N, C-alpha and C positions, 0 to 999 in steps of 0.2 A: 506495497499501500503506500502509495506516492506520502513525503513529509514534507512540511510545508517548506522546506528551503527548495525541494524541488518544484514545488509549485510555485515559489517566487522566480526560480529560472526559468521555467517557465512562460509564466507571465512575463517577464522582465524580455526571452523571446519575442513572446509575440506582440507587445509593446511596439520593441523596437522595430521589428518588418513593419507593423503598423504605421510608425513614426516614416520612415522611408517610403513607404508605399503611397502615404497620403502626398506627402511632400511630389513625389513624381507625378501623381495625377493633378496637382497643382500646376505645375509646370508645363502638363498638357494642357490643362484647363485656359490658361494663359494663353498659351501659342491660337487654342481655337477661339479668343475673345470671351470668354467665360467668366468675367472679372470676378464675380461674386461665389460663383463655385469655386474659384481658385482659391478665394480668400477663407471658405469654409474649410477646403482642403487643408489651407496652413495654418489654420486657426485649431483642427484636428490632430494633424501631426503635432502642432507645438501641446496638446492635452496628452498625447501619448507620449510625447518624451518626457513629461512632468512624472507620468505613470511609471516609466521603465526605470527612471533616475531612484522614482521611491522603491520599487522592487530591489534595485542595486543597493541601494545603502540599507535596506529592510536584512539582505543578506551576509551585510556586513564586507561587504566585497571590494569597497573602497579601501585600500591602506593609504600608508606612506608613498609620496613620488618615487622613491626609491623602490619600493615592492610595487606599486603598479608598473612602472618599467619593465621590472623584471616580468611580470604576468604577462604585458605585452607582448615580450620579446615570446616567452613562451608560447602563446596562442597564435605569433606572425610565424614562427619557427615549424608550428603542427600545420599549419593552413599550407606552407611553400613545399615542406615535407612529404606530407603525409595525403592531405584531403584536396589539393585540387588536381597534382597528379593522377590519382585514380579518376575524376572529374573528367579531366582533358581524354583521357585514355577513353573513356565511355562513350562521350561526345564524337571520338575521333571513331570509334568502333561503330556507333549510330550514324554517321555521316551528319550531323549534326553542328555543322561549321560554326554558326552563330553563336553558339554555346562553347566551342572550341574556344573560339578567340576571346569572347569575354572570361573565362577559365584562366587560360594562358595570361592575358592581359593582371587578372587579380594575383595568380601565381607568381609573375615577373616581380609587382611590387610589392606584395607580403615579404618576399627577402629584402628590396630596398628599404621598408617600413623595419624588419627586423636590425639589418644593421643602424639603421638611422637612433632608435631607440638604445641599442649597445650602445654607439659613440656618446648618446648623451648622456646615459649610464654611466659611463666611465668618467666622463666629465662634469658631473652633476655639481660638486663642491668647488671648482675651478668658477673664476670671474673672468667667464666670457661674455662677451657682450652679446646682448638678444640680436636675433635677425630673424628675419623672416622664412618662410616655405613656400614653396610652387608646386602645385596641383594639375597635373595635366586631366584636361575635362573628358579625354576620351578612352583614358586609360587609369588614370588613377597614380600617373607614375608621381613620385613623392621627393622635391628637390630641395636643397637648403640653398640662402642666400641672394640667388636669381635663376629665372628660368631662361632654360636650354635654348639654343637656336629653336632647336628640331626635337622632340621628344625621342630618349633613346629607344623606349619601347613600341610606340605607335606610329612614330615620325608625324606628330600631329604638330604644328607651327608655333614653338614657346611663347609667341605672342598671345597664345588664348589661354593659358596657364592661367588659375586663378592665386592670388596673393593669398596667403595666409599669416595673419598678423597675431 
């Protein structure tokens, strides 16, 4: 029988997915000219984010920054080493090129995330100045300090990268 922590994990996953789904729905509604529908989707997405964060806190899953970085490294490593390779192979076997590309992009970027987390964990106590990250809107590639000319993963123009401060 599931216990409270298992339910909190399940609820966190569901609320997190709803947040992302509603955010994507809002983007689509905006593109189609349905501004009020987009607003409602964004409002619901914000609400789902509150729920997800509450569930995460109730699990006591938010620790010190050092522990959170280590947890992030472990999660990213699991994704690129085990989860995505199987998904990529299955998509290939089934001839689903769109899914294969999606999984491949994510797999490559998870490796980068792990490296970035490791680097930051190793220098957490130093006084290195703050700098932005840049994220590719197509594959999610994440880079430090400045956008590249061209994305190393999907070849998207660096001019399209989103700055994250």
